[in-house]
C-alpha positions as CSV (number, residue, x, y, z in Angstrom):
1,M,161.4,150.7,137.3
2,D,160.0,147.3,138.0
3,P,156.1,147.2,137.5
4,Q,155.9,145.2,140.8
5,D,157.4,148.1,142.6
6,L,155.0,150.5,141.0
7,A,151.8,149.0,142.3
8,P,152.5,149.6,146.0
9,R,153.7,153.1,145.3
10,L,150.6,153.8,143.3
11,E,148.4,152.4,146.0
12,K,150.1,154.6,148.6
13,I,149.6,157.7,146.4
14,E,145.9,156.8,145.9
15,T,145.4,156.3,149.6
16,R,147.0,159.7,150.4
17,L,144.9,161.3,147.7
18,A,141.7,159.9,149.2
19,Y,142.7,161.2,152.6
20,L,143.4,164.7,151.1
21,E,140.1,164.7,149.2
22,D,138.3,163.9,152.5
23,F,140.2,166.5,154.4
24,L,139.4,169.2,151.8
25,T,135.7,168.3,151.8
26,R,135.6,168.6,155.6
27,L,137.6,171.8,155.5
28,Q,135.3,173.3,152.9
29,D,132.2,172.3,154.9
30,E,133.7,174.0,158.0
31,V,134.5,177.2,156.1
32,V,131.0,177.3,154.6
33,G,129.6,176.9,158.1
34,R,131.8,179.5,159.6
35,N,130.9,181.9,156.8
36,A,127.2,181.4,157.5
37,T,127.8,182.0,161.2
38,L,129.8,185.2,160.4
39,D,127.0,186.5,158.1
40,R,124.4,185.9,160.8
41,L,126.6,187.7,163.4
42,I,127.2,190.6,161.1
43,T,123.4,190.9,160.5
44,E,122.7,190.7,164.3
45,N,125.5,193.2,165.0
46,T,124.0,195.7,162.5
47,A,120.6,195.3,164.0
48,M,122.0,195.9,167.5
49,K,123.9,199.0,166.4
50,E,120.8,200.4,164.8
51,R,118.7,199.7,167.9
52,L,121.4,201.2,170.2
53,L,121.5,204.3,168.0
54,L,117.7,204.7,168.3
55,I,117.8,204.2,172.1
56,S,120.7,206.7,172.3
57,R,118.7,209.3,170.3
58,N,115.7,208.8,172.5
59,L,117.7,209.3,175.6
60,E,119.2,212.5,174.3
61,E,115.7,213.9,173.7
62,M,114.4,212.9,177.2
63,P,116.0,215.7,179.2
64,N,114.3,218.3,177.0
65,Q,110.8,216.8,177.5
66,R,108.4,217.5,180.3
67,P,107.4,214.5,182.4
68,P,103.9,213.2,181.7
69,H,102.5,214.3,185.1
70,Y,103.0,218.1,184.3
């Protein structure tokens, strides 16, 4: 292979590699951001489930209690 033909091919490969590296970096940043959002949503969901369970238990006990005006 002629060395003159090699230079443009090598430049093309280097350019593609640079684009791929940039793409992977942006993709990784996006995945990390989504994981942080998912972790936050899981935490919020757990807190909401606990709160709803507490409210549900309180509602179950209410019919068995006398109103405060008795």
